[in-house]
C-alpha positions as CSV (number, residue, x, y, z in Angstrom):
1,M,-145.4,52.1,-256.3
2,G,-142.5,54.5,-255.4
3,E,-138.9,53.5,-255.2
4,P,-138.1,49.8,-254.8
5,L,-137.6,48.8,-251.2
6,P,-134.0,47.9,-250.2
7,I,-134.8,44.2,-250.1
8,S,-133.4,41.2,-251.8
9,V,-136.0,38.4,-252.2
10,V,-134.2,35.0,-251.9
11,I,-136.1,32.0,-253.4
12,P,-134.4,28.5,-253.2
13,T,-136.0,26.1,-255.7
14,Y,-135.5,22.5,-256.6
15,N,-137.8,21.0,-259.2
16,A,-140.5,23.4,-258.3
17,A,-141.7,24.3,-261.8
18,A,-145.3,23.4,-260.8
19,F,-145.4,26.2,-258.2
20,L,-142.6,28.7,-259.0
21,A,-144.3,30.9,-261.6
22,E,-147.2,31.5,-259.1
23,A,-144.7,32.4,-256.3
24,L,-142.8,34.8,-258.5
25,A,-146.1,36.4,-259.7
26,S,-146.9,37.1,-256.0
27,V,-143.6,38.9,-255.7
28,R,-144.2,40.9,-258.8
29,A,-147.6,41.9,-257.5
30,Q,-146.2,43.6,-254.4
31,T,-147.5,47.1,-253.9
32,R,-144.0,48.0,-252.7
33,A,-141.5,46.2,-254.9
34,A,-138.3,44.6,-253.8
35,A,-135.1,45.9,-255.4
36,E,-133.9,42.4,-256.3
37,V,-135.3,38.9,-256.7
38,I,-132.8,36.0,-256.6
39,V,-133.8,32.5,-257.4
40,V,-131.3,29.9,-256.4
41,D,-131.8,26.8,-258.6
42,N,-130.6,23.9,-256.4
43,G,-129.8,21.5,-259.2
44,S,-133.3,21.2,-260.7
45,T,-133.9,18.9,-263.6
46,D,-137.2,20.6,-264.6
47,A,-137.9,24.1,-266.0
48,S,-137.5,25.9,-262.7
49,A,-134.5,28.0,-263.9
50,A,-136.2,28.9,-267.2
51,I,-139.3,30.0,-265.4
52,A,-137.3,32.2,-263.0
53,E,-135.4,33.8,-265.9
54,E,-138.6,34.5,-267.9
55,A,-140.0,36.2,-264.8
56,G,-137.0,38.5,-264.7
57,A,-135.4,37.1,-261.6
58,R,-131.6,36.8,-261.2
59,V,-130.8,33.1,-261.2
60,L,-128.0,31.3,-259.4
61,R,-127.3,27.7,-260.4
62,L,-126.0,25.2,-257.8
63,A,-125.3,21.5,-258.0
64,H,-128.0,20.5,-255.4
65,P,-125.9,21.1,-252.3
66,G,-128.9,21.4,-250.0
67,L,-131.5,23.9,-248.9
68,S,-129.4,25.8,-246.4
69,A,-126.5,26.1,-248.9
70,A,-129.0,27.5,-251.5
71,R,-130.3,30.1,-249.0
72,N,-126.8,31.0,-248.0
73,A,-125.7,31.4,-251.6
74,G,-128.6,33.8,-252.2
75,I,-127.8,35.8,-249.1
76,R,-124.1,36.2,-250.1
77,A,-125.1,37.2,-253.6
78,A,-127.7,39.8,-252.4
79,T,-127.0,43.5,-253.0
80,Q,-129.6,44.9,-250.6
81,P,-129.4,45.4,-246.8
82,W,-132.6,43.4,-246.2
83,I,-133.4,39.8,-247.1
84,A,-136.9,38.4,-247.5
85,F,-137.2,34.6,-247.9
86,L,-139.8,32.9,-250.0
87,D,-140.1,29.2,-250.6
88,A,-140.8,28.3,-254.2
89,D,-144.2,26.8,-253.4
90,D,-145.5,29.6,-251.2
91,L,-147.3,32.9,-251.9
92,W,-147.4,36.4,-250.7
93,D,-150.3,38.8,-250.5
94,P,-149.7,42.1,-252.5
95,D,-149.1,44.1,-249.3
96,K,-146.7,41.7,-247.6
97,L,-143.5,43.7,-248.2
98,A,-145.3,47.1,-247.7
99,L,-146.6,46.0,-244.3
100,Q,-143.2,44.6,-243.2
101,W,-141.5,47.8,-244.3
102,Q,-144.0,49.7,-242.1
103,A,-142.9,47.5,-239.3
104,V,-139.2,48.3,-240.0
105,E,-140.1,52.0,-239.8
106,A,-142.2,51.7,-236.7
107,S,-139.7,49.6,-234.8
108,P,-136.2,50.5,-236.2
109,Q,-134.5,48.5,-233.5
110,A,-135.9,45.2,-234.9
111,G,-133.6,43.3,-237.1
112,L,-136.0,40.3,-237.6
113,L,-139.6,40.7,-238.7
114,I,-142.2,38.0,-239.3
115,T,-145.9,37.9,-240.3
116,D,-148.8,35.7,-239.6
117,F,-149.6,33.1,-242.3
118,T,-152.2,30.6,-243.6
119,E,-151.7,27.0,-244.7
120,F,-153.5,25.7,-247.8
121,D,-153.5,22.6,-250.0
122,S,-155.2,21.5,-253.2
123,T,-158.5,21.5,-251.4
124,G,-158.3,25.0,-250.1
125,V,-157.3,26.8,-246.9
126,R,-156.6,24.6,-243.9
127,I,-155.5,27.2,-241.3
128,R,-156.6,30.8,-241.8
129,S,-154.3,32.2,-239.1
130,F,-151.3,30.3,-237.8
131,F,-150.8,32.6,-234.8
132,E,-154.4,32.0,-233.6
133,Q,-153.5,28.3,-233.4
134,R,-150.5,28.9,-231.2
135,E,-151.1,29.7,-227.5
136,N,-147.4,30.2,-227.1
137,Y,-147.5,33.1,-229.6
138,Q,-150.5,34.6,-228.0
139,A,-148.7,34.6,-224.6
140,I,-145.8,36.8,-225.8
141,R,-145.5,40.3,-224.2
142,R,-145.8,42.7,-227.1
143,R,-146.9,46.3,-227.8
144,E,-148.6,47.7,-230.8
145,V,-146.4,50.2,-232.7
146,A,-148.7,50.6,-235.8
147,P,-152.0,49.0,-236.9
148,S,-151.6,45.2,-236.9
149,I,-147.8,45.6,-236.1
150,V,-146.3,44.8,-232.8
151,C,-142.8,44.9,-231.2
152,C,-142.1,41.9,-228.9
153,D,-140.3,41.8,-225.6
154,S,-137.2,39.7,-226.4
155,E,-137.1,37.5,-223.3
156,S,-140.8,36.7,-223.6
157,F,-140.5,36.0,-227.3
158,Q,-137.6,33.7,-226.8
159,M,-139.2,31.8,-223.9
160,H,-142.4,31.2,-225.8
161,F,-140.7,30.3,-229.0
162,M,-139.0,27.4,-227.2
163,R,-142.5,25.9,-226.7
164,G,-143.0,25.6,-230.5
165,N,-142.1,27.4,-233.7
166,F,-144.4,29.9,-235.2
167,F,-142.1,31.0,-238.0
168,T,-142.3,30.0,-241.6
169,P,-139.3,31.1,-243.8
170,S,-141.6,32.8,-246.3
171,A,-142.7,35.2,-243.6
172,V,-139.3,36.3,-242.6
173,L,-137.6,39.7,-243.4
174,T,-134.3,40.2,-241.7
175,R,-131.1,42.3,-242.0
176,R,-128.5,40.8,-244.3
177,Q,-125.6,41.8,-242.1
178,L,-127.3,40.2,-239.1
179,L,-127.5,36.9,-241.0
180,L,-123.8,37.2,-241.9
181,D,-122.9,38.1,-238.3
182,V,-124.6,35.0,-236.9
183,G,-123.1,32.7,-239.5
184,L,-126.0,32.1,-241.9
185,F,-127.9,28.8,-242.0
186,D,-126.2,25.8,-240.6
187,E,-125.4,23.6,-243.7
188,G,-124.8,20.6,-241.5
189,I,-128.5,20.4,-240.5
190,S,-130.8,19.1,-243.3
191,H,-134.2,19.4,-241.6
192,I,-135.7,22.2,-239.4
193,E,-132.4,24.1,-240.0
194,D,-134.5,27.3,-240.1
195,R,-135.4,27.0,-236.5
196,E,-131.7,26.8,-235.5
197,C,-131.0,30.0,-237.5
198,W,-134.0,31.9,-236.0
199,L,-132.7,31.0,-232.5
200,R,-129.3,32.6,-233.3
201,L,-131.0,35.7,-234.9
202,M,-133.4,36.3,-232.0
203,N,-130.4,36.1,-229.6
204,R,-129.0,39.2,-231.4
205,T,-132.0,41.4,-232.2
206,V,-135.5,42.5,-231.3
207,V,-138.4,40.9,-233.2
208,A,-141.3,42.8,-234.8
209,V,-144.5,41.1,-236.1
210,V,-147.1,41.9,-238.7
211,E,-150.2,40.2,-237.1
212,R,-151.9,39.7,-240.4
213,P,-151.8,36.5,-242.5
214,V,-150.2,37.9,-245.6
215,V,-148.1,34.8,-246.4
216,H,-149.6,31.5,-247.6
217,T,-147.7,28.3,-247.2
218,R,-148.6,25.3,-249.5
219,I,-148.9,21.8,-248.0
220,H,-148.2,19.0,-250.4
221,D,-146.7,15.5,-250.4
222,S,-143.1,16.6,-251.2
223,N,-142.9,19.2,-248.4
224,W,-139.4,19.1,-246.8
225,S,-141.0,18.7,-243.3
226,S,-142.8,15.4,-244.2
227,N,-139.9,13.1,-243.1
228,L,-140.4,12.6,-239.4
229,L,-137.2,10.7,-238.9
230,K,-135.0,13.4,-240.4
231,M,-136.9,16.1,-238.5
232,A,-136.3,14.3,-235.2
233,L,-132.6,14.0,-236.1
234,G,-132.6,17.6,-237.0
235,A,-134.0,18.5,-233.6
236,A,-131.3,16.3,-232.0
237,L,-128.6,18.1,-234.0
238,I,-129.9,21.5,-232.9
239,S,-129.7,20.2,-229.3
240,E,-126.1,19.3,-229.8
241,R,-125.3,22.7,-231.3
242,V,-127.0,24.6,-228.4
243,L,-125.2,22.5,-225.8
244,A,-121.8,22.9,-227.5
245,H,-122.1,26.7,-228.0
246,P,-124.8,28.1,-225.6
247,E,-123.5,31.6,-226.0
248,R,-124.9,31.7,-229.6
249,Y,-128.5,31.1,-228.5
250,P,-131.1,32.6,-226.1
251,A,-130.3,31.9,-222.5
252,C,-133.5,29.8,-222.2
253,A,-132.4,27.4,-225.0
254,L,-129.8,25.6,-222.9
255,D,-132.1,24.1,-220.3
256,Y,-134.8,23.4,-222.9
257,Y,-132.5,21.4,-225.2
258,R,-130.7,19.7,-222.5
259,A,-134.0,18.3,-221.3
260,E,-135.5,17.5,-224.7
261,R,-132.4,16.0,-226.4
262,P,-133.0,12.4,-225.1
263,R,-136.6,12.5,-226.4
264,Y,-135.5,13.7,-229.9
265,Y,-133.2,10.7,-230.1
266,L,-135.9,8.4,-228.7
267,N,-138.3,9.6,-231.4
268,A,-135.6,9.1,-234.1
269,G,-135.2,5.5,-232.9
270,R,-138.9,4.8,-233.1
271,Y,-139.2,6.3,-236.6
272,A,-136.2,4.4,-237.8
273,E,-137.6,1.2,-236.3
274,E,-141.0,1.8,-238.0
275,N,-139.1,2.2,-241.2
276,G,-137.4,-1.2,-240.7
277,D,-133.9,0.2,-240.0
278,L,-133.2,-1.7,-236.8
279,R,-129.5,-0.9,-236.8
280,G,-130.2,2.9,-237.0
281,A,-132.9,2.6,-234.4
282,G,-130.5,0.9,-232.0
283,R,-128.0,3.8,-232.5
284,H,-130.6,6.4,-231.9
285,Y,-131.9,4.7,-228.8
286,L,-128.4,4.4,-227.4
287,S,-127.9,8.1,-228.0
288,A,-131.0,8.8,-226.0
289,W,-129.6,6.6,-223.2
290,R,-126.2,8.3,-223.3
291,T,-127.8,11.7,-223.1
292,K,-129.5,10.8,-219.8
293,G,-132.8,9.5,-221.2
294,G,-133.1,6.8,-218.5
295,V,-133.1,3.0,-218.9
296,R,-136.0,2.7,-221.3
297,P,-133.9,3.7,-224.4
298,L,-131.3,1.2,-223.4
299,A,-133.9,-1.6,-223.2
300,L,-135.3,-0.5,-226.6
301,A,-131.8,-0.6,-228.1
302,L,-131.4,-4.2,-226.8
303,L,-134.7,-5.2,-228.3
304,T,-133.6,-4.2,-231.8
305,R,-131.1,-7.1,-231.7
306,F,-133.7,-9.8,-231.3
307,P,-135.6,-11.5,-234.2
308,G,-138.9,-9.9,-235.1
309,S,-141.1,-12.6,-233.5
310,I,-139.3,-12.4,-230.2
311,R,-139.1,-8.6,-230.3
312,R,-142.9,-8.3,-230.8
313,V,-143.5,-10.4,-227.7
314,L,-141.0,-8.5,-225.6
315,R,-142.1,-5.2,-227.0
316,A,-145.7,-5.8,-225.9
317,G,-144.7,-5.0,-222.4
318,T,-142.5,-2.0,-223.2
319,P,-144.2,1.4,-223.4
320,R,-143.8,3.2,-226.8
321,P,-141.5,6.2,-226.7
322,P,-143.5,9.4,-226.4
323,H,-143.6,11.9,-229.2
324,A,-141.2,14.8,-228.6
325,P,-142.7,18.1,-229.7
326,Q,-141.0,18.6,-233.1
327,P,-139.5,22.1,-233.3
328,S,-140.6,22.6,-236.9
329,G,-142.0,25.5,-238.7
330,V,-145.6,24.8,-239.6
331,Q,-147.1,21.7,-238.0
């Protein structure tokens, strides 16, 4: 296997005992081992911490502050110059780190490296190659620097990334110092916070890609991305961050998020209304109106103040808000 790679693997976990042992086994099975494995136990009440310790991982214990805080704690505690993320319910192929290290050597200017990945659930593989499903990824200008490894044109990569995320955290390898320089994960964003961090990273470095699906993401009922309301609000928060500090993000992000912000709030209003939270729905619709979303969100906000029977009659003549494309990882 040779010398361990100068990589710290950071695995945040919260009550993931059902999956964690398998995830850690996939790390131990790497043909090029990482120098360090850090499991950040995010206030678990199950056997997650014990499983991690038994597997030989270094365990940090937190009082459930949130996913971003757990990842940030792992990054700060890491001793290696490179960070590889792995979610506790995902898996790596044995050559995942070896291939990414080949990418590091073939494109030394790249500080952010990702791979293709599959999606699977209890019934088997659902998507065999996520990149093949994404026309925006296929449209990126890129050049091959080694077999199955490409280096991407930064402007092209950023522009097409805005059309939809094709990252999953478990496929990311990046320089620790780069993460520190951009400010780590934003702990004020609870959902799709990873996308916001990737935007800041790609604004500072070149991206290289292993175009093989060597990461496998597990789909199950407790996936963090299953709450559509919180994801819509996460997208709206990213919009606010980009508009407040455009210099931190790719140049193409400003116009994109200025245009999409009303639709994120509009979607949040609809999801809140479907959940029976009319007061929250009204607030989100008003946010859509205040961010230049037109008169429809104002009308929808007013409708939330009527009794249900009247609202249904009036709503029959009001078009449903369109779905905004959610900038999430794997959907």
